[in-house]
Each structure stands twice: as C-alpha cells, then as structure tokens.
C-alpha positions in Angstrom: 59.9 -53.7 -10.4 59.0 -50.3 -11.9 57.8 -49.0 -8.5 60.9 -50.3 -6.7 63.2 -48.6 -9.3 61.4 -45.3 -8.7 61.8 -45.7 -5.0 65.5 -46.4 -5.4 65.9 -43.3 -7.6 64.2 -41.1 -5.0 66.5 -42.5 -2.3 69.5 -41.7 -4.5 68.3 -38.2 -5.2 67.6 -37.5 -1.5 71.0 -38.8 -0.6 72.6 -36.5 -3.2 70.5 -33.6 -1.9 71.5 -34.2 1.7 75.2 -34.5 0.6 75.1 -31.2 -1.2 73.4 -29.5 1.7 76.0 -31.0 4.1 78.8 -29.8 1.9 77.4 -26.3 1.7 76.9 -26.1 5.4 80.4 -27.3 6.1 81.8 -24.6 3.7 79.8 -21.9 5.5 80.9 -23.1 8.9 84.5 -23.3 7.8 84.3 -19.7 6.5 82.7 -18.5 9.8 85.3 -20.3 11.9 88.2 -18.8 10.0 86.9 -15.2 9.6 84.4 -14.4 12.3 84.5 -14.1 16.1 84.3 -17.5 17.8 80.8 -16.9 19.2 79.3 -16.7 15.7 80.2 -20.3 14.6 79.3 -21.6 18.0 75.9 -19.9 17.8 75.5 -21.4 14.3 76.2 -24.9 15.5 73.8 -24.5 18.4 71.2 -23.2 16.1 71.7 -26.1 13.6 71.6 -28.8 16.2 68.7 -27.1 18.0 66.7 -27.0 14.8 67.3 -30.6 14.0 66.4 -31.6 17.6 63.2 -29.5 17.4 61.9 -31.2 14.3 63.2 -34.6 15.4 61.8 -34.6 19.0 59.2 -31.8 19.1 57.6 -33.1 22.3 60.9 -32.9 24.3 61.9 -29.7 22.5 58.7 -27.9 23.4 59.1 -28.9 27.0 62.6 -27.5 27.1 61.7 -24.3 25.3 58.8 -23.7 27.7 61.1 -24.0 30.7 63.7 -21.8 29.0 61.2 -19.1 28.3 60.3 -18.8 32.0 63.9 -18.6 33.0 64.9 -16.2 30.3 62.5 -13.7 31.7 64.9 -13.5 34.6 67.8 -12.8 32.3 66.6 -9.5 30.8 69.8 -7.9 31.9 72.0 -9.9 29.5 73.6 -7.4 27.0 73.7 -7.7 23.3 71.1 -7.4 20.4 70.7 -8.1 16.7 68.8 -5.8 14.5 67.6 -4.0 17.7 66.2 -7.2 19.2 67.4 -8.4 22.6 67.8 -11.9 23.9 64.2 -12.5 24.7 62.9 -11.2 21.4 65.4 -13.2 19.5 64.5 -16.4 21.4 60.8 -15.8 20.8 61.4 -15.0 17.2 63.5 -18.1 16.6 61.1 -20.4 18.3 58.1 -18.8 16.5 59.8 -19.4 13.1 60.4 -23.0 13.9 56.9 -23.4 15.4 55.3 -21.9 12.2 57.3 -24.3 10.0 56.2 -27.3 12.2 52.6 -26.0 12.1 52.6 -26.0 8.3 54.4 -29.3 7.9 52.1 -31.1 10.4 49.0 -29.2 9.4 46.9 -32.4 8.9 47.5 -33.5 12.5 46.3 -30.1 13.8 42.9 -30.2 12.0 41.1 -31.7 14.9 42.1 -28.9 17.3 39.2 -26.6 18.1 39.6 -23.0 17.1 41.9 -23.8 14.1 39.7 -21.8 11.7 39.7 -18.7 14.0 43.5 -19.0 14.4 44.0 -19.1 10.6 41.8 -16.0 10.1 43.7 -14.3 12.9 47.1 -15.2 11.3 46.0 -14.0 7.9 44.9 -10.6 9.1 48.1 -10.3 11.2 50.1 -11.0 8.0 48.2 -8.3 6.1 48.9 -5.8 8.9 52.6 -6.6 9.0 52.9 -5.1 5.5 52.8 -1.5 6.8 55.3 1.3 7.0 57.3 1.1 10.2 60.5 0.0 11.7 61.3 -3.6 10.8 62.5 -4.6 14.3 59.3 -3.3 15.9 57.1 -5.2 13.4 59.0 -8.4 13.9 58.9 -8.1 17.7 55.3 -7.2 18.0 54.1 -9.7 15.4 56.0 -12.5 17.2 54.4 -11.3 20.4 51.0 -11.6 18.8 51.3 -14.9 17.0 53.6 -17.1 19.1 51.4 -17.6 22.2 48.3 -18.9 20.4 50.5 -20.9 18.1 51.5 -22.9 21.2 47.9 -24.0 21.7 48.1 -26.2 18.6 51.6 -27.4 18.9 51.4 -28.3 22.6 48.0 -29.8 22.1 49.2 -32.0 19.2 52.7 -33.1 20.3 52.5 -33.1 24.1 49.4 -35.4 24.0 50.2 -38.4 26.2 49.5 -38.2 29.9 53.1 -38.8 30.8 54.2 -36.0 28.4 51.6 -33.6 29.8 52.6 -34.3 33.4 56.3 -33.9 32.5 55.7 -30.4 31.0 53.7 -29.4 34.0 56.5 -30.5 36.3 59.1 -28.6 34.2 56.9 -25.5 34.5 56.7 -26.0 38.2 60.5 -26.3 38.6 61.1 -23.2 36.6 58.5 -21.4 38.6 60.2 -22.4 41.8 63.4 -20.7 40.5 61.5 -17.5 39.8 60.0 -17.4 43.3 63.4 -18.1 44.8 64.9 -15.1 43.0 62.1 -12.9 44.2 62.5 -14.0 47.8 66.3 -13.3 47.5 65.6 -9.8 46.3 63.1 -9.4 49.1 65.6 -10.5 51.8 68.3 -8.3 50.3 66.2 -5.1 50.7 65.1 -4.5 47.1 61.8 -2.9 48.3 63.8 0.0 49.9 65.0 1.0 46.4 61.7 1.2 44.5 58.8 3.4 45.4 55.8 3.9 43.1 52.4 5.5 43.9 53.3 5.7 47.6 54.2 2.0 48.0 57.6 0.4 48.4 57.4 -2.4 45.8 59.1 -5.7 45.1 60.3 -6.1 41.6 62.0 -9.5 42.0 64.2 -10.7 39.2 62.1 -9.0 36.5 62.5 -5.8 34.6 58.9 -4.8 34.8 56.6 -4.8 37.9 53.6 -6.1 36.1 55.6 -9.0 34.7 56.7 -9.9 38.3 53.2 -9.6 39.8 51.5 -11.6 37.0 54.1 -14.3 37.0 53.8 -14.7 40.8 50.0 -14.9 40.3 50.4 -17.7 37.8 52.8 -19.6 40.1 50.1 -19.5 42.8 47.7 -21.2 40.4 50.3 -23.9 39.6 50.8 -24.5 43.3 47.0 -24.9 43.8 46.9 -27.4 40.9 49.8 -29.5 42.3 48.4 -29.4 45.8 45.4 -31.3 44.5 47.8 -33.9 43.0 49.9 -34.4 46.1 49.3 -37.7 48.0 51.3 -37.1 51.2 51.0 -34.3 53.7 54.6 -33.4 53.2 54.1 -32.7 49.5 50.9 -30.8 50.2 52.8 -28.7 52.7 55.5 -28.1 50.1 53.0 -26.7 47.6 51.3 -24.7 50.3 54.7 -23.1 51.0 55.2 -22.4 47.3 51.7 -20.8 47.1 52.3 -18.6 50.2 55.8 -17.5 49.0 54.5 -16.6 45.5 51.4 -15.0 46.9 53.5 -12.8 49.2 55.8 -11.7 46.4 52.7 -11.0 44.2 51.1 -8.9 47.0 54.3 -6.9 47.6 54.5 -5.9 44.0 51.2 -4.1 44.6 49.9 -4.9 41.1 46.2 -4.6 41.3 45.7 -6.5 38.1 47.4 -9.6 39.5 45.1 -9.5 42.6 42.0 -9.2 40.5 43.1 -12.0 38.2 43.9 -14.3 41.1 40.5 -13.6 42.7 38.9 -14.5 39.3 41.0 -17.6 39.1 40.2 -18.9 42.6 36.5 -18.4 42.2 36.4 -20.0 38.8 38.7 -22.9 39.8 36.6 -23.8 42.8 33.4 -23.6 40.6 34.8 -25.7 37.8 36.2 -28.4 40.1 32.9 -28.6 42.0 34.2 -27.3 45.4 31.1 -25.2 46.0 31.2 -25.1 49.8 34.8 -24.0 49.8 33.9 -21.4 47.1 31.3 -19.9 49.4 33.8 -19.7 52.3 36.5 -18.1 50.1 34.1 -15.5 48.9 33.0 -14.7 52.5 36.6 -14.5 53.8 37.7 -12.4 50.8 34.9 -9.9 51.3 35.7 -9.7 55.0 39.4 -9.2 54.3 38.6 -6.4 51.9 36.3 -4.8 54.4 38.9 -4.9 57.2 42.0 -3.8 55.2 42.3 -0.1 54.6 45.3 -0.8 52.4 43.3 -2.9 50.0 40.5 -0.4 50.0 42.9 2.3 49.0 44.3 0.2 46.2 40.9 -0.5 44.7 39.1 2.7 45.5 38.8 3.4 41.7 36.2 0.7 41.5 34.0 2.7 43.9 34.8 6.1 42.2 33.5 4.7 38.9 30.0 4.9 40.4 30.5 8.1 42.4 32.3 10.3 39.8 31.8 14.1 40.1 33.2 17.2 38.5 35.9 17.4 41.1 39.3 17.3 39.3 40.6 14.9 41.9 38.0 12.3 41.0 37.7 13.1 37.3 36.8 10.0 35.3 39.9 10.4 33.0 42.2 9.8 35.9 40.6 6.5 37.1 42.8 3.5 37.0 46.0 5.5 36.8 44.7 7.3 33.8 43.4 4.2 32.0 39.8 5.4 31.6 41.0 8.6 29.8 43.5 6.6 27.7 40.8 4.1 26.6 38.1 6.5 25.8 40.2 9.0 23.9 42.1 6.4 21.9 38.9 4.6 21.0 37.3 7.7 19.6 40.5 8.3 17.7 40.2 4.7 16.4 36.7 5.4 15.1 37.9 8.5 13.3 40.1 6.4 11.0 39.2 5.3 7.4 36.8 2.4 7.2 39.5 0.0 6.0 41.7 0.7 9.0 38.7 0.2 11.4 37.9 -3.2 10.1 41.3 -4.6 9.2 43.4 -2.7 11.7 45.8 0.1 11.6 48.9 -2.2 11.3 51.3 -3.8 13.7 52.7 -1.1 16.0 50.4 1.6 14.9 48.3 1.5 18.0 50.8 4.1 19.4 49.4 6.6 16.9 46.0 6.4 18.8 47.4 6.4 22.3 49.5 9.4 21.6 46.4 11.4 20.9 44.8 10.2 24.2 45.0 11.7 27.7 47.3 9.7 29.9 49.9 10.4 32.6 52.6 8.2 31.0 53.4 10.2 27.9 56.0 12.4 29.5 58.1 9.5 30.7 57.6 7.1 27.8 58.0 9.6 24.9 54.6 8.8 23.5 55.3 5.0 23.2 52.3 4.2 25.4 50.5 0.9 25.1 46.8 0.7 25.5 46.9 -0.9 29.0 44.1 -3.1 27.7 45.0 -6.1 25.5 41.7 -6.2 23.7 42.1 -2.6 22.6 45.7 -3.5 21.7 44.4 -6.2 19.3 41.5 -4.1 18.1 43.6 -1.1 17.1 46.3 -3.1 15.4 44.3 -6.0 13.8 40.7 -4.8 13.8 37.4 -6.3 15.2 37.6 -9.6 13.2 40.9 -10.6 14.7 39.7 -9.6 18.2 36.6 -11.8 17.7 38.8 -14.7 16.7 41.0 -14.3 19.7 38.0 -14.1 22.1 36.5 -17.2 20.4 39.7 -19.1 21.0 39.6 -18.0 24.7 36.0 -19.1 25.2 36.8 -22.5 23.6 39.5 -22.9 26.3 36.8 -22.3 28.9 34.4 -24.8 27.2 37.0 -27.6 26.8 38.4 -27.0 30.3 34.9 -27.2 31.9 34.1 -30.4 30.0 37.4 -32.0 31.1 36.8 -30.9 34.7 33.3 -32.3 34.7 33.7 -35.6 32.7 37.3 -36.8 33.2 37.6 -39.6 35.8 41.4 -39.1 36.1 41.9 -36.5 39.0 44.9 -35.1 37.1 42.9 -34.4 34.0 40.0 -33.0 36.0 42.1 -30.4 37.8 44.0 -29.7 34.6 40.7 -28.8 33.0 39.8 -26.6 35.9 43.2 -24.9 35.7 42.9 -24.2 32.0 39.3 -22.9 32.2 40.1 -20.7 35.2 43.2 -19.3 33.7 41.1 -18.3 30.7 38.8 -16.4 33.1 41.9 -14.8 34.7 43.3 -13.9 31.3 40.0 -12.2 30.3 40.1 -10.1 33.5 43.7 -9.2 32.9 43.4 -8.4 29.2 40.4 -6.2 29.9 42.3 -3.8 32.3 46.0 -4.2 31.5 48.8 -5.3 29.2 48.5 -9.0 30.0 48.4 -12.3 28.2 48.5 -10.8 24.7 51.3 -8.4 24.9 53.4 -10.2 27.5 54.9 -13.2 25.7 55.8 -15.5 28.7 52.3 -15.1 30.2 50.8 -15.9 26.8 52.9 -19.0 26.3 52.0 -20.3 29.7 48.2 -19.7 29.2 48.0 -21.1 25.7 50.4 -23.9 26.5 48.2 -25.1 29.4 45.1 -24.7 27.2 46.8 -27.0 24.7 47.4 -29.6 27.4 43.8 -29.4 28.4 42.7 -30.0 24.8 45.0 -32.9 24.4 43.7 -34.4 27.7 40.1 -33.9 26.5 40.9 -35.8 23.3 42.4 -38.6 25.4 39.3 -38.8 27.5 37.1 -38.9 24.4 39.2 -41.7 22.9 39.4 -43.8 26.1 37.1 -46.9 25.8 34.4 -47.1 28.6 36.0 -50.2 30.1 39.3 -48.4 30.5 37.8 -45.2 31.9 35.9 -47.2 34.5 38.4 -49.6 36.1 37.0 -52.4 38.3 37.3 -51.8 42.0 39.5 -54.3 43.8 
C-alpha cells in the first residue's frame, strides 16, 4: 500500500508538472502569434513537434535527419540567418543539441559502443577549448562541426540497430544521393562548366556552393552505388546502380578535385581487399596504373606527387608551392604551432584559433580569403584547435571503424552485412586519405555525418552478428 501510494503521488506530480509546462507553452505561443511575424510561431510549432518526435521515435527521426542533411547541402542559396548562422549551420546546431541530450539520457545504452572513452575525452577537450575569446557564432559553428559527426557514430549505432532499420537508412541515403547526382547532371547539361574556370580547367560545381563539397559528395555516391550493386539480385537493378556510379563518377571527375580521385582510389582498393575480391583488385590496380600512364591530363593533375621527389631550387618547383601551396601552408603553420606556450600545444589553441597559425604561413589563398584560411589538412585542423590528445582520440575512433568493418566483412554470413562492413572500413581509409591532404570529413559536416553514420551502422551490424546464435547464423540448406 505504501509503495502504491508513493507511485500515485509521483503520477499526480508528473501530471501537474506537464500541465504547468503545457500552460506556459500555450502562453508563449499565444504571445508569439499575436505579436510576432507568422513565421516565428510556425517555426516554434515545428521545433516543438520535431523535438517530441525526435525523442519519441529516434530511429525514424535520425533516418529523416540524415536524408535532410544531404538535401540541405543543395539549398545553400536559401537566404536568412540567426546570430550570423545560416540554414545549414542552424540545422546542424539544432540536431547536435538534440543528439547531445539523447546521448546523455541514453548513456547506459551507449556504453557497449567501441571508442566511447576516446569520444568522451575528445568532447571534454573540445568543451575546454570552446571557452576562448572569439566570436560566439564562429565558436558555435565550428564546435558543432567538430562534435556532431562523431556523435552520430553512437546514436546511429545504438538506435538504428535492427537489420530492417539499417537497410532503410541506407536506402534513404541512396535516394537523397540520386537527387544530388540529378542536380549535378542538370547543371552539366545547362552549361555550368562554361561559367567556372579554375587552374586552367572548366569545372562542374553542380548544386553545391563549394567545388570540394561537390567532388567529395559525388565520390561518396560512387561508393554507395558500388555497395548497392552487390545487393542487387536482377540485372536490371545492377544496371541501374552501374548507371548511378557512372553518372556520379563523371560529375566527380569534371569537378577536377584531386582529393576526391585519391580518396576513391583508396576506397576501391580497400573495398576489394576487405570483401575478398583479390583477383578483381589486381585487375583494377593494373587498369588504373595503365590509365594514369596513358592520360596526360591525369599526369598533369598529379604532377605534384612526382615533384615531391624531384624538388629543386627552381622557384617554379619550390616545395612551398606544391599542392596549390599546401606544403608551405602546412610546414609554416606547424612551426608556428610549436612556437606557442606548452599549454596551447597540448590542449589546443581554442576553437577557431587555427586561423592565427595559418595567417602566419605561406599560402596563395590569403589575398582572396582575407586571412581566414583553413589548414587544408583536417588532422592539422584538429591538432591546432584541440591539441594532440584530441587528435589521437579521433584517429583511434577511425581505426576502430576499420577494425570493426573488417571483422564484419570477414565473419558475417549475411551478404548485406559483409558488404556494409567493407563499405565502412573502406570509407575510413578514404577519410584518412582525404583528411591528410584536404578539408574533408572533419570540417565538412555532411561528409562527416555520412562517414560516422555508416560506421555506426557497421558497429550495430557487428553486434547483431555477435548476438546471433550459431543455429540462426547457419541456416539449413533446403
């Protein structure tokens, strides 16, 4: 009786609390409707219902948000901002806030996820480095860019954990990717390449604001098409995925982004290796080498790789100018980093303060970007802002993705899981290549979401494989 009375009392208090919250919310909405522009109360209602839906149905909500993130990249032109933050930044910030709350509320469910300790250390150091002098909007935008992608590893890996949910998210990503490719093909047909010339090449920008975003997204879509080609049962569906791969590969190539090409090469070699297709791997390496040898255009784009070993005192081949000035930017900014106080070396200079180091460095971009030049290397981007401990945590999380993906690709009996493991491990290899030579999966939020989200799916699939009884994992042949 005593326990039941306490339970009834708690129910009454919860009902009273909810009633008070509802009354307060109704009063705020009424005030907004009567005094503010109509978009404000509409936005408030959407936010309220969206928040309730996110916590009530996190699996479906995360699937929708992933799809929305890919499509919102194509809507960079939509006007309007709040506190200096545009539509994409506001979306990322809002989702990150909800995701962080869900992470804390459901922390016990996340404890089994590999790399959790490394992520907590990374988050702690990021929090310390947010308490720095600087513009609030810049700190909010950059900290969201740093925390939200790896946060998806744990949320996706925990809530999108059934095979049907995993497949649904992968299908949603595929549909959104098809929209992105269609937009790029539209711009190609309508003559966009005649309007943009850079480094002597007419380039395809597609529906994106930034060339590298376009090239890297098309590279990722190629990888998704390769994954789904392995799942297709009929020749018609296989032909459809081949068409998607060819279309996205063409758009990627016409952007002339070298990073995307190198990342795709790393992905293909790794994917064939992890999925056990060794003969095809040898053929691809042979054909790729032959294509590079016979293509003067490709040799011209990658001549810096040769100049690294044949550098001379000739100003035209000076080391500082290699990689469009990257080598000079990296070396000069790194020496500036080492000249800092010990505390800033080990814990980072603070979110956004990497620009202080790149402004001191040689680079050809300063004149056109007013000194706001990123490192063009995501690992240096992390090192300068958050220090070597955070960088080590991030690299550890990436290597765990390779490990789990390789285990899944090798041990799973389900072909869908096997190729998902190969996809996750190979994307981690591609991310390491990209992050080492460009602004990639750390500083570009959509790329980071996709990589860490697929990594989370692979970890959920590996848990499923481990928890499957032997009699279920080895069905009898009929």
